[in-house]
N, C-alpha and C positions, 0 to 999 in steps of 0.2 A: 097416825096413832099406832102405837106398838100393840101387837096382838099378844095377849096372854093366854097360855093354855088353861083349859078348864080342868082343874085338878080333880074335881069330883068325877068328871067323865073318865079320866085315867083310872081312878080307883074302881069305878063301875065296870069299865072294860076289863080290868084285871080280874075282878070278881066273876064276871060273866065267863071269862076264859078259864076260870078255876086256877089262877096262879096268884099266890100271895106274895107280898113284898118279902116276907121271911124266906119263902122258898126260892125266890129269885136271888136273894142275897146269898143263900147257900150255894146256888149254882155258880154265881159270880165270885164266890169266896171273898165277899165284903161284909161289913157289918150291916145288919138290917136298917140301922139309922141312916146309912148312906143312901140306900134305895129310897127310904121314906123322904129324905131331904130332896132328892131329885124329883120324886113324884109331886112334892109340895112346892117345887120351884125355889128351894133355898140353896140348892147346889146345882152346878152344871158339870156333869160328868158324861162325856161322849159315849163311853163304853156302857154305862148303866142306862143312859137314854136309849141306846141302840137295843139293849136287851129288853127294855120295857116295850119299845115299839114292836119288836119281834114278837113278844109275848101277847100283845093285843092285835097283832096282824095289821099294823099300820106302818107308814114310813115315819122316820124321825121328824122330818119337816112338816108332817101333818099334825103332829102333837106339839112340837116346839118350832114354830116358823121363825 
């Protein structure tokens, strides 16, 4: 069975670390929609995934196995 990331946990972890998707998008110089789509599992972008993982102090493979 394929493991799906819990998108609500990603959002909660970002909120807890006080980093918004918009702020992360500005840092990465991408549109906020791109970050949102990665968070919600609609897009697979390694650079954005890595930034999200770093922002929530996790490894990429912990969030997206």
